[in-house]
C-alpha positions as CSV (number, residue, x, y, z in Angstrom):
1,M,90.4,84.0,107.0
2,R,93.7,82.7,104.7
3,K,97.2,84.3,105.5
4,F,99.4,84.0,102.3
5,E,103.2,84.2,102.5
6,G,104.1,87.3,100.6
7,L,107.0,88.8,99.4
8,P,109.6,90.3,101.8
9,R,109.6,93.9,102.3
10,E,112.7,94.6,100.7
11,I,111.3,93.5,97.6
12,I,108.2,95.6,98.3
13,A,110.7,98.7,98.5
14,L,112.4,97.5,95.1
15,R,108.9,97.4,93.3
16,V,108.2,100.9,94.9
17,S,111.8,101.9,93.4
18,Q,111.0,101.1,89.9
19,A,107.6,103.1,90.0
20,I,109.5,106.5,91.0
21,P,110.9,108.0,87.7
22,D,114.0,109.9,87.6
23,H,114.3,113.6,88.1
24,C,111.9,113.5,91.2
25,Y,112.0,115.0,94.6
26,V,110.8,112.3,96.9
27,N,109.9,111.8,100.5
28,L,110.3,108.4,102.3
29,G,108.1,107.7,105.3
30,I,108.9,105.2,108.5
31,G,109.0,101.3,107.8
32,I,109.2,99.8,104.5
33,P,109.1,103.1,102.3
34,T,113.0,104.1,104.2
35,L,114.4,100.8,102.5
36,T,113.5,102.2,99.0
37,A,116.1,104.1,99.4
38,N,118.6,101.2,99.0
39,W,117.3,100.5,95.4
40,L,117.8,104.4,94.0
41,G,121.7,104.2,93.9
42,G,122.9,105.8,90.7
43,R,119.5,107.1,89.9
44,D,118.5,110.6,89.4
45,V,116.2,110.6,92.1
46,I,116.7,113.4,95.1
47,L,115.4,111.9,98.5
48,Q,114.0,114.8,100.9
49,S,114.3,114.0,104.4
50,E,111.7,116.4,106.6
51,I,114.2,116.7,109.3
52,G,116.1,119.0,106.7
53,M,118.3,116.8,104.5
54,L,118.1,116.7,100.6
55,K,119.7,114.1,98.7
56,T,120.1,111.4,101.4
57,G,121.7,108.2,100.3
58,N,121.1,104.4,101.1
59,L,121.1,103.1,104.6
60,A,124.5,103.6,106.5
61,E,126.3,100.5,108.0
62,G,129.6,99.9,110.1
63,N,132.0,102.8,110.0
64,D,129.7,104.9,107.5
65,V,127.1,105.3,110.6
66,D,126.8,109.0,111.7
67,Q,123.9,109.2,114.0
68,D,123.2,112.8,113.1
69,L,122.5,111.8,109.4
70,I,119.2,109.8,110.0
71,N,115.7,109.3,108.1
72,A,112.3,109.5,109.1
73,S,112.7,106.0,110.9
74,C,115.8,107.3,112.9
75,Q,118.1,105.0,110.8
76,P,121.8,106.3,109.7
77,V,122.0,107.2,106.0
78,M,124.7,108.1,103.5
79,E,125.4,111.3,102.5
80,Q,125.6,111.7,98.7
81,T,127.7,114.3,96.5
82,G,125.8,117.4,96.7
83,S,123.7,116.7,99.9
84,V,122.3,119.8,101.4
85,Y,121.0,120.7,104.9
86,V,118.5,123.1,105.5
87,D,116.4,124.4,108.5
88,I,113.4,122.3,109.2
89,C,111.2,125.4,108.3
90,E,112.5,125.5,104.8
91,S,112.2,121.7,104.8
92,F,108.6,121.9,105.4
93,A,107.8,124.8,103.5
94,M,108.9,122.5,100.8
95,I,106.5,119.9,101.9
96,R,103.6,122.1,102.5
97,G,104.4,124.4,99.1
98,G,103.5,121.3,96.8
99,H,107.3,120.6,95.7
100,V,107.6,117.0,96.7
101,D,106.8,114.8,93.8
102,I,106.1,111.7,95.5
103,T,105.7,110.8,98.9
104,V,106.0,107.0,100.0
105,M,104.1,106.1,103.3
106,G,103.2,103.1,105.5
107,A,99.4,102.5,106.2
108,F,97.6,100.6,108.7
109,Q,94.4,100.9,106.3
110,V,93.7,102.1,103.0
111,N,90.1,102.4,101.1
112,P,89.0,102.7,97.5
113,A,88.8,106.3,97.9
114,G,92.5,106.7,98.6
115,D,91.9,107.5,102.1
116,F,94.1,106.0,104.4
117,A,95.3,105.8,108.0
118,S,99.0,105.6,109.3
119,W,99.3,107.2,112.8
120,S,97.0,105.6,115.2
121,N,96.0,102.2,115.8
122,P,93.2,102.1,118.4
123,A,93.2,98.1,118.1
124,R,96.5,98.5,120.3
125,G,94.6,100.6,123.1
126,L,97.0,102.9,124.3
127,D,100.0,101.7,123.1
128,G,98.7,102.1,119.8
129,V,97.9,105.8,120.1
130,G,100.7,107.5,117.8
131,N,101.8,111.2,117.1
132,V,100.6,112.3,113.8
133,G,104.1,114.3,113.2
134,G,104.3,115.4,110.1
135,S,102.5,112.6,108.2
136,M,99.4,114.8,107.3
137,D,101.8,117.6,105.9
138,L,103.8,115.1,103.6
139,A,100.6,113.3,102.2
140,A,98.6,116.7,101.6
141,G,101.6,118.2,99.9
142,A,102.7,115.4,97.6
143,R,102.2,115.6,94.0
144,R,101.5,111.6,94.3
145,L,101.3,109.5,97.2
146,F,102.4,105.6,97.2
147,I,101.3,103.4,100.1
148,A,103.8,100.6,100.9
149,M,102.7,97.8,103.1
150,E,101.7,94.4,103.9
151,H,98.7,93.3,102.6
152,C,97.3,92.1,106.0
153,T,97.9,92.5,109.7
154,T,99.8,90.1,111.3
155,D,96.7,88.2,112.3
156,G,95.5,88.0,108.6
157,R,92.9,91.1,108.6
158,P,92.7,93.0,105.3
159,K,94.3,96.3,105.5
160,I,92.8,97.5,102.2
161,V,89.2,97.9,103.3
162,N,85.8,99.2,102.5
163,A,86.1,102.0,104.9
164,L,88.6,103.6,107.3
165,S,88.0,102.5,111.0
166,Y,91.0,103.9,112.2
167,P,91.8,107.6,112.5
168,A,92.7,109.0,108.9
169,T,95.8,110.5,107.8
170,A,94.6,112.1,104.7
171,V,91.8,111.5,102.1
172,G,91.7,111.4,98.4
173,K,95.3,111.4,98.0
174,V,96.4,107.7,97.6
175,S,97.4,106.9,93.9
176,M,99.0,103.5,94.0
177,I,99.3,100.6,96.8
178,F,102.4,98.4,96.7
179,T,102.1,95.4,99.0
180,D,103.5,92.0,99.5
181,L,101.0,90.7,97.3
182,A,99.9,93.0,95.0
183,V,100.2,96.4,92.9
184,I,97.1,98.2,93.1
185,E,96.1,101.7,91.4
186,V,93.7,104.0,93.1
187,T,91.5,105.0,90.2
188,T,88.2,107.2,90.3
189,G,85.8,103.8,89.5
190,G,87.9,101.8,92.1
191,L,90.7,99.9,92.9
192,L,92.5,98.7,89.5
193,L,94.7,95.3,90.1
194,R,97.7,95.9,87.9
195,E,100.2,93.5,89.2
196,L,100.0,90.0,91.4
197,M,102.5,88.3,93.2
198,P,103.7,85.0,91.4
199,G,101.5,82.0,92.0
200,L,98.4,84.0,93.4
201,T,95.3,84.1,91.5
202,V,92.8,86.9,91.7
203,A,90.6,85.0,93.9
204,D,93.2,84.3,96.5
205,L,94.0,88.1,96.3
206,Q,90.0,89.0,96.8
207,E,89.9,86.9,99.8
208,V,92.1,89.0,101.8
209,T,91.0,92.3,100.1
210,Q,87.5,94.0,101.4
211,P,86.7,96.3,98.3
212,R,86.0,94.5,95.1
213,L,88.7,94.6,92.7
214,L,88.8,96.0,89.1
215,V,91.2,93.6,87.2
216,A,93.4,95.2,84.4
217,A,93.1,93.9,80.8
218,D,97.2,93.6,81.1
219,L,97.2,92.2,84.6
220,K,100.8,90.6,85.1
221,E,102.9,89.3,87.9
222,I,104.8,91.1,89.7
223,E,108.4,91.7,87.8
224,L,111.7,92.4,89.6
């Protein structure tokens, strides 16, 4: 199977940030999703961290690092004007109560039904058995769920599959998939290809995607 050189992780995060409307409460999961914070500066978007911080800022560097202020990936983050701290019980009451507009998460696998797997990779043996943590709560409670990930595994296998072979995190929740190769919408009729990495053809993308893709009439290249 061919492996295509896709867009960098930071650019996937940038594309995700463009799909987040203003006035939203957003939770960013581990990995690529946390990078999205760096592209939301000056926006009216409130980032919620399940550890109990509202209005988290971009990633902190140098003298700005405070190890008490971290995101889901345990990376130090900046405060913003108006940052608020709450008990973790209140934080999860917000998550479970459906008050998060968009959750952005990574995934090992996604299928056309909007099911996804993100917490355990059995292919890695005992090293790949993770802890589901708050993933199920975040996925189930979000009004919309975005997946941000590389399109294929490191050895070139599709991560967008016909059926999950890994333990599911949530079923029927994914609404959009952002990868290094494409932007895909999860619809009741199947996976709708909306944007494609410049230089890639639909046939190229289909080669590294198990489910048959629907192609939007207004398909365009990913614009940043």
